[in-house]
C-alpha positions in Angstrom: -27.9 -13.0 27.8 -24.1 -13.0 28.1 -21.8 -13.2 25.1 -18.0 -13.6 24.7 -16.6 -11.7 21.8 -13.2 -13.1 20.9 -10.9 -10.8 18.9 -8.7 -12.5 16.4 -5.9 -10.6 14.8 -2.8 -11.4 12.7 -0.1 -10.8 15.3 2.5 -10.1 12.7 0.4 -7.4 11.2 -0.3 -5.9 14.6 3.4 -6.0 15.5 4.2 -4.2 12.3 1.7 -1.3 12.9 3.3 2.0 13.7 3.0 2.9 17.4 0.8 5.9 16.7 -1.7 3.6 14.9 -1.6 1.1 17.8 -2.2 4.0 20.2 -5.2 5.2 18.2 -6.6 1.7 18.1 -6.2 1.4 21.8 -7.9 4.8 22.4 -10.8 3.7 20.2 -11.2 0.6 22.3 -11.3 2.7 25.5 -14.0 4.9 23.9 -16.1 1.8 22.9 -15.6 0.5 26.5 -17.0 3.7 27.9 -20.0 3.6 25.5 -20.8 0.0 26.3 -20.6 0.7 30.1 -23.0 3.6 29.7 -25.4 1.4 27.7 -25.2 -1.4 30.3 -23.6 -3.9 27.8 -20.1 -4.0 29.2 -19.0 -6.8 31.6 -15.2 -7.0 30.9 -12.6 -6.5 28.2 -8.9 -7.3 28.0 -6.2 -7.3 25.5 -4.0 -10.4 25.6 -0.3 -10.9 25.3 1.0 -12.6 22.0 0.2 -16.2 21.5 3.9 -17.1 22.0 3.4 -16.4 25.7 0.6 -19.0 25.9 0.5 -22.2 28.0 -1.9 -24.9 27.2 -2.9 -27.2 30.2 -4.4 -30.6 30.1 -5.1 -33.2 32.8 -5.5 -36.8 31.6 -5.8 -39.7 34.0 -4.8 -37.4 36.9 -1.6 -36.2 35.2 -1.2 -32.6 34.2 0.7 -31.6 31.1 1.6 -28.1 30.0 2.5 -27.2 26.5 3.9 -23.8 25.4 2.2 -21.9 22.6 -1.3 -21.7 21.2 -3.5 -24.7 20.9 -3.8 -24.4 17.1 -1.5 -23.1 14.4 -3.3 -20.3 12.7 -2.6 -16.9 11.1 -5.0 -15.1 13.3 -4.7 -15.6 17.1 -6.9 -14.5 20.0 -5.7 -11.0 20.8 -8.3 -10.0 23.3 -11.9 -10.3 24.3 -15.1 -8.5 25.4 -17.6 -10.0 27.8 -20.9 -8.3 27.1 -24.6 -8.4 27.9 -27.1 -8.3 25.0 -30.7 -9.2 24.4 -30.0 -11.7 21.6 -27.4 -12.7 19.1 -28.4 -10.0 16.6 -27.7 -7.3 19.2 -24.5 -9.0 20.3 -23.2 -9.1 16.7 -24.1 -5.5 16.3 -22.2 -4.6 19.4 -19.2 -6.7 18.2 -19.2 -4.8 14.9 -18.4 -1.7 16.9 -15.3 -3.2 18.5 -12.4 -1.3 16.8 -10.3 -4.4 16.1 -13.2 -5.7 13.9 -11.8 -3.4 11.1 -8.5 -5.3 11.0 -9.4 -8.7 12.3 -12.3 -11.0 13.1 -14.7 -11.0 16.1 -16.1 -14.4 17.1 -19.4 -13.9 19.1 -20.3 -16.8 21.3 -23.3 -17.1 23.6 -22.5 -18.1 27.2 -24.5 -20.8 28.8 -25.7 -21.2 32.4 -24.4 -24.3 34.2 -27.2 -26.7 35.2 -26.8 -29.0 38.2 -29.5 -31.4 39.3 -31.5 -30.0 42.2 -30.0 -26.5 41.9 -31.1 -23.3 40.1 -29.1 -22.7 36.9 -26.4 -20.1 37.3 -23.6 -18.4 35.5 -20.1 -19.8 36.0 
């Protein structure tokens, strides 16, 4: 089963961290990435730019609108993600607990679902 692990961090706290602490956090992420790859759990992982660089896109009645900034006002914003393989939610949450940013933020673990189309085999994305 595939899971998306969304990393939520307080961007102000992250920006205030000394550069050596940020570097150590990033190195810890690289180490976890390597461990997850070896175990066959890793699909992808990325850090994201701050929420202020976000664009939100909608199409309504054929018209596109783009709004700057995050969708919701919140203290913690999505700072990155892991896309993993796990046998079940219990294993996925255990893997998420090893993501280094879990110690300073929150990791949301969400199961992915296959798309079903009548007359076709279910498939991912």
